[in-house]
N, C-alpha and C positions, 0 to 999 in steps of 0.2 A: 856454197855461198860462204864468204868469210864471216866470222863471228863479230857481233857488235862490239865496239870498243867503248869502255867507260873511262872518263877522266875525272877523278875527284877534285872538286874545287874547295870545298870546306866540309864540315861535318853534316851539313844539311843540303848541299848543292852538288850535283854531279852532272857532267855533260856526257851525253851518249851519242856516238856516231853510228848510225844505222844505214846499211846499204839498202837502197830502194829495191824492192822486189821487181824482177823483170828487167833490170838493167845491170850492166857489168860494172859501171863506175860511179853512177850517181849516188850521192850520200845525203843524209839528213842529219842535222845537228839538233839534238833535243836537250833541254835543261830539265833535269829531274830534281824536284824539290821534295825532300823527305822521302817517305817510302811509297806513297801512292799518287803524288801529284807531279805534273810536269807540263811543259809547253814547248812547242816547236820554235826553234831559234831561226833556222834558215836552211835552204837547200844548197847543195854544192855539186859541181860537175864531177868531182872526184873525192875519194876518202882522204887523199893527201891535202886537198884544199880545206876540207872540214877539220882535219887535224891541226892545220896551221891556224885556222880561225879559233879553234878551241884553245890552243896555246896562247894566242893573243888575248882572248877573252879572259883567261885565267890571270894574266898579268894586269889587265884593266880592272878585273874584279878586285885584286889586291889593292890597287890604287883607290878604287871607290870605297872600299871598307875603311882604309886609312883616313879617307876624307869624311867618314861618318855616314856613307850611303849604305843601303841594303837593297837586295833584289826583291821586288814585289811584282810578281807576274812578269811582264815584259819591260820593266823599268828599273833603273837604279833610282832609289827614292831617298831623299833627305828630309827627315822630320815630317813626313806626309804632305809636304808643301812643294818641294823642289824635286823635279824628276827629269831623267834623260833616258831615252830608249836604250835597251841593251844592244841594239844594232850598232850603236856607237862603239861598244866594246868588242864587236865582231869585225870592225872595219880594219882589216890587216894592212890596208894601204896607208893608214894613218898611224904614226908612231904612238906609243903608250904615253909619251909626254904631251902629245896633242890632246889626248883624252883627259889627262890630268888637268890641263889648262881649261877644258870645257867644264869640268867639275868645279874648278876654282872660280871661274866666272859665274857659274850658277849660284855658288855659295855667296859670292860677293853681291850679286843681285838680290839675293834673298835677305841679306842683312838690312839694307835700307827699308825693305818692305816690313820687316819685323819692327824696326824702329818707328816707321810711320804709323803702323797699327797701334803700337804702344802709346805714341803721342796722341793719336785720335782717342784712345780709351781714356787717357789722362784728361784730355780736353772735355770729354763727355762727363767724366766724374766731376770736374771742376764746375761745369755748367749745372749739374745736379746740385752741387753744394751751394751754388749761388741761389738757386730756387728754394732749397730747403732752409738755408740760414739767412736769407735776405728777403723776408716777406714784403718789405717796403717797396720793392720794385713792381708790385702788382697794383 
């Protein structure tokens, strides 16, 4: 049986292509996080398909990190609020630029949410101020 192949992504993340036991060509792509943790990314019909997905993921990972995302389990996450499945980074049929656009749209959607939340907090503080400093309204 051929040896498992490891593809370093960054200092803490490595992809591993493992041949499935009992098959000649099926392969599994696993993300290894740190020394002891990891999770299954996907199954492939051949090691070649798994290698292609791993290369594509590596490029998408670079784009995600540049956009401020990090990998948390099976998601690219931005500030614990905005997330997209790592499956998007494995989709070799989609160009890396399409993945970049997905991240850009998610970030754009998140900004109004942050703004709205901040405005709601400011309105709540203003309402509290009225109650505290305007006792004549009671």
